[in-house]
N, C-alpha and C positions, 0 to 999 in steps of 0.2 A: 475364397469365394464360397458362398453357400449354394446348395443345389438349385434353389429357385433363381438365383442370380445367373448361374451357368446356363440353366434352361432358357432363360430370357436372352442372355447375351449371345448364345449360339443358335437361337431360333429353333430350339428343339420342340418336336411334336410327339404325341404318343405313337408308339409303334405297335403293329398288330401282334407281334410276338412278346410284347411287354417292354417296359422301359420307354426311352425317348430317343429320337434320332433327328438328324437333318442331313440331307444330301449336300455335300460340299463340292463335289466335282463329278463331271461326266465328260469323258473324252470326246472330242470332236471326231476322232478317228473311229471308224466303224469296222466291224467284222464283215466279211464277204457274205452276202445273202446266199442261201441255198434253196433247193426245191422244198426243203422241210422247214427252214427257219429264216425269218427276216433278219436284216442286219441289226446290230446292236452296238452300243459303245464298247470299245476295247477295255475300258476301265471305268469304274465308278468308285466313289469314296463317300463315307458318311462319318459323322460323329454319332456315338451311341452311348447312352448313359442309363445306368440302373440306379435307382434311389431307394431309400428306406421305405417309401410308400409304393414303389413298383420295383421290387427286388429280384424279379425273375424274368429272364429272357427265355420263354418257354421252348421246350424241345421242338426242334425243327430241322429240316434237311435242305441244303442248298445244292444246286447243280454245279455251281462254280467253286473254285478254290477261293478262300477268303483269308487275307492277312489282317490280323488284329494288332493294334499298337496301343499300349497302355499310356495314358496321359497323367491322370491325377485321381485323388480320392483314395478310397479304400480298395483293397484287393478284390478281384472278381474270380470266382471259381468257374472254370469251364468243364462241363461234363460232356465227353465226346464218346459216342458209340460208333465204332467202326463197322463197316459192312459185315465183317465176320463175327460181330457180337462183342469184341473186345472193348472194354470200357477204360477210358483214360480220363484222369482228372488233372487239370493243370491250373495253377493259380497265377493270374496276371497281377502284377503289382511292382512297386519299385524297391522291395526288399530282396535284392538279388542274393544276398548272403544266406537267406532262408530258402532259396530255390524258386522264388517268384520270377516270372518272365515278363520282359517288356514287349515282346513280340511273340505271336502265336500264329501258326498256319494251320487252318482246318481245311482238309481236302474236300472237294465236292463229293457228295454221296454219303458223307458221314452225318449222323444225327448229332445235334449239339444243343445244350442248354447252358445258360449263364446265370450265375447266382451271386448276389451281394449278400454276404452272411453277417456283416457288421459294418457300422459306419453309415454316414449320410448318403454317400454316392460313390460310384466308380465310373470313370470316363475313359472310353477308348475311341479309337478311329478304326474303321474297317475299309480295306481296299479289296475290290472284287473284280476278277478278270476271268472271262469276259464280263462286261458290266452287269450289275444286278437287274433283274426283272422279277416282279412279284410272281409271275408264272413259273419261275424256277425254284420257288420256295414252297415247301410242304410242311405245314404245322402238323405235329404228331397228334394222332387220335389214339386213345387208349387201346382200342381193339386192334388197330394196326400194329402198334408196338408190342402188344402181348403175343400176337401171331409171329412177328419177326424175331422177337427176343423172349423166349419162354422163361428164361432164368433172370430176367431183369431185376436188380435189387429193389426192394420196397422203397428206399429213399429216393429213387428216381421217379416214382409215381407222382410226387408233388411237383415235378418239373414238366408235367404234361398239362397243357392249358385246359381248364375245365370246359366242358361242352356248354355252348350258349343255350340259354333257355331255362 
């Protein structure tokens, strides 16, 4: 299938961080509400696609752990900045012999960006627990990242979403 056929078939829509997504599952089971937080689904899942015309999932941080599952298309490179500033690059794809991974866990609190560097598209699914809420996601701002990580490599600059306006 071509990227436009996949986008249509899976009912994908533009995502605020870049690329396209569609929520495929939201658990009926809920977390227990607290004085600080309302209840939320125990688990949510989405399809997520980067394409040659939207090749970057811009740098952002999620509160919850996320498991990524590679499905099809070209490999996707994940750039992960751990809270201590350590940078990890992992390629998701189906060429296991070259070190690509079919599954990737990104712990909550890590900054991550995803990049399609070649090909028409890369398609993954993501499972988030507890379930994803937009309030739990923070898109990186250049100033914040420069303060947190003073030695950030220049190539990661392009993975920060340009300011609107």
